[in-house]
C-alpha positions, -999 to 999 in steps of 0.1 A, spaced: -402 -63 294 -372 -61 315 -358 -88 297 -361 -69 266 -346 -40 280 -317 -57 290 -313 -73 257 -313 -40 239 -287 -27 263 -266 -55 255 -270 -53 221 -259 -13 222 -229 -20 245 -216 -45 218 -220 -21 188 -201 5 209 -171 -22 216 -172 -30 176 -171 8 169 -143 9 193 -122 -21 181 -127 -5 145 -111 29 156 -83 10 173 -78 -9 141 -78 22 117 -53 39 143 -29 7 146 -27 8 108 -19 46 105 8 39 132 21 10 109 22 29 75 42 59 95 68 35 110 72 18 75 75 51 60 97 59 87 120 30 82 121 37 42 135 75 52 162 62 73 172 36 52 179 61 22 196 84 41 170 110 41 155 109 75 167 141 94 163 144 131 143 173 142 164 203 154 164 211 191 155 245 196 189 265 202 193 276 237 203 312 246 235 312 259 234 336 292 264 360 295 280 360 329 277 388 345 307 407 354 317 411 390 327 446 386 329 474 357 360 486 369 385 464 385 394 476 422 431 482 416 423 505 387 396 526 406 429 551 414 431 559 378 423 595 379 448 600 408 475 575 402 475 563 365 507 578 345 483 595 323 472 616 351 505 617 368 534 618 344 514 638 314 501 666 338 539 669 352 553 666 317 532 696 303 546 717 332 580 714 321 600 715 288 587 698 259 619 678 255 608 659 285 578 650 265 599 641 233 616 617 252 584 600 269 563 602 237 587 611 208 569 644 201 561 676 216 526 691 233 518 709 201 524 675 180 503 655 207 474 681 205 473 681 167 471 642 167 444 640 192 424 665 171 430 645 139 415 613 159 386 629 172 363 626 143 375 589 138 374 576 177 343 584 189 328 564 219 295 570 240 306 581 273 281 551 293 309 539 313 313 556 345 350 558 339 353 564 301 389 563 287 390 598 266 410 599 232 440 618 248 444 588 270 439 562 243 464 580 222 489 584 254 486 545 257 492 539 222 524 562 219 538 550 248 538 512 234 548 520 202 579 544 212 589 524 246 588 488 233 573 479 264 544 452 267 507 459 262 501 443 299 531 463 315 516 498 298 482 487 314 492 484 346 510 519 345 481 536 332 455 515 355 437 499 326 427 460 319 452 445 297 421 435 274 408 474 273 447 483 263 450 454 235 414 471 222 426 508 223 459 497 211 448 483 175 415 507 176 442 541 177 468 521 151 444 522 124 432 554 131 464 569 130 468 556 96 431 568 84 440 603 98 476 607 87 479 590 51 459 615 30 485 641 43 516 627 48 518 595 24 497 607 -7 501 589 -37 530 613 -57 521 633 -83 540 646 -109 550 680 -92 557 656 -61 585 637 -81 599 666 -93 606 684 -58 620 649 -45 643 649 -80 656 682 -68 662 671 -34 684 640 -44 703 665 -67 711 692 -42 720 668 -13 734 637 -32 746 647 -66 725 619 -81 704 631 -112 669 623 -121 661 604 -94 625 603 -76 635 582 -47 653 548 -34 636 515 -36 639 487 -14 620 456 -2 626 441 36 611 408 50 595 415 81 606 389 106 589 371 133 596 350 160 607 313 155 570 305 174 553 326 147 565 314 120 563 278 128 527 286 138 522 304 102 539 281 81 516 252 99 484 273 91 495 283 58 493 320 65 513 343 41 545 362 54 550 400 51 573 416 32 577 457 32 578 475 -5 587 513 1 606 542 -13 620 570 1 628 608 -4 660 625 2 650 637 36 644 602 48 604 604 43 586 575 32 570 584 -4 553 551 -13 549 519 11 531 487 5 529 455 29 528 424 6 522 392 16 540 360 0 544 324 5 579 309 5 575 291 -30 566 325 -48 593 347 -30 607 359 -63 573 372 -74 573 395 -44 582 425 -63 565 421 -95 532 417 -80 536 444 -56 516 476 -70 546 497 -71 570 468 -88 536 462 -112 535 497 -124 571 505 -128 582 476 -145 548 478 -169 556 517 -174 524 526 -155 539 550 -130 530 587 -132 566 598 -137 578 630 -153 588 629 -187 627 624 -193 647 653 -185 687 667 -193 711 659 -165 733 686 -170 743 713 -193 760 687 -216 726 678 -227 724 643 -221 687 632 -208 676 600 -189 644 590 -175 634 600 -141 645 564 -117 648 550 -88 676 534 -71 677 500 -55 700 473 -49 713 446 -67 679 424 -60 659 441 -82 660 440 -120 677 468 -140 650 487 -158 648 523 -176 632 538 -146 650 514 -120 689 516 -117 709 489 -98 749 488 -96 773 467 -112 779 435 -98 814 416 -99 847 421 -85 865 432 -119 848 465 -125 865 494 -142 872 526 -128 841 542 -142 819 515 -130 834 518 -96 826 555 -96 790 551 -105 787 522 -76 802 549 -51 773 576 -59 748 548 -62 756 534 -28 759 569 -13 719 574 -27 712 542 -14 721 549 23 694 573 25 670 541 25 689 522 49 688 555 74 654 558 65 643 519 78 668 525 108 654 556 118 618 542 119 629 509 142 654 529 166 622 557 173 591 527 169 605 501 195 578 484 197 587 472 160 609 447 174 583 425 190 583 397 170 555 376 185 526 393 168 507 381 141 508 392 104 475 412 104 485 430 137 521 435 123 505 453 92 484 479 112 514 488 135 539 492 106 513 515 85 509 534 121 543 537 124 552 549 90 528 576 89 539 588 121 575 586 112 564 608 82 543 630 103 574 640 126 599 641 102 576 666 82 578 688 111 615 689 117 619 719 98 600 742 121 610 726 153 636 738 179 671 714 181 659 697 210 625 688 197 634 672 162 624 639 153 655 632 135 682 652 155 715 663 144 742 633 138 710 605 146 715 596 108 747 589 89 764 621 79 798 627 57 826 647 65 856 654 43 848 622 23 844 598 53 809 586 65 801 593 103 776 566 115 739 577 128 732 574 164 703 549 153 729 524 145 735 520 182 701 516 193 691 489 165 726 473 170 719 466 208 687 444 197 691 408 197 661 408 174 661 421 135 632 437 127 634 432 90 656 415 66 672 425 32 655 404 2 672 373 -10 702 386 -37 687 368 -61 666 395 -89 631 395 -90 629 396 -126 653 398 -154 671 434 -166 662 451 -200 686 466 -225 670 502 -219 679 499 -183 716 490 -193 718 520 -217 702 545 -192 729 533 -167 757 539 -189 745 571 -196 745 579 -161 780 561 -155 794 585 -181 780 616 -170 790 608 -132 826 607 -142 828 635 -163 811 657 -140 825 646 -107 861 628 -115 871 644 -144 
């Protein structure tokens, strides 16, 4: 009996072993199939290793929210010390420091408040007035951002961010009121000013294009990365204020297309600029279209006058060129005053995107302050007497801005190359001839 039981147990164990072997063979065959599939996908280049879960990079905690040396900002920072002292004194001191009076500073701060807003979660927040003061000081003095940061007891990173933010906000806040797209009524007012102050008929502005200079290191980096260079295409009125401006990007090989590719150039050359209709230039009944005055680099067009070129000019052509150059000097002074007042523009190490932001901010600030000169006291004017060129008894007295600009080692702007941007048309020749005849008859009979 015992032997029978032992025999049955042995048979049961053998069955279990066979089942286990069958299971193992099945698992081995499945593994073999997976290996063959894996190999086929790898050979075909279809195998992709599974992505590892991206580890979250933990930000290193700050050592402090305010550097120890900047904790004294409320007591020793330049904004607290200098500005409070300047506001207690005459406004002339504030104009020397910021280029504007206390009233103009407060006006600007109020315009920026709806645009720049930060929640006061920091234990030493930087308020809008201090942000504006930092930006104006950098623009007016030409000091580096790190130097101003040390003076105002702020970190250099904070000042760099504030400067860019406020420059963008200045354009947003001021462009609508002080650099709007001119209307027909605005062109008419500009034309009347040019006639009254410079005796040039039907002139709605002076047009010029300037290439923005960069340091040799910046230019080399831009050319290597194929980043386009910058040019400023602008017009001005008879009171040294910009009426239109556009920062145009261009490559070296497309320099000749710079003007016609700009918004103003495209509209002007295609007759799509909203100018007033042709008007009489005098009691003689001669009429011409309203026009811009430009130098010889631009095309002669029925709405764009250029000087006669060459050395063998007639007396009448020389007289026309004399009147033409008097009007062109207005734009030369406008650019000169801009650079002399906002010394930051002489810094050439910045990239095109930042220079574009700064240029736009400086131009609307220029118009904002120049527009307030009529109601400012003599000592508070943005363009004081003798700062721009003046004429006395037929001779030109050079403006004080030239001394500031000529003392620079770096030129902010360079004129465009003397080649024309586009070919002249016959209508422009006829209009210039009409103006030449009128100017000779009216002023040199």
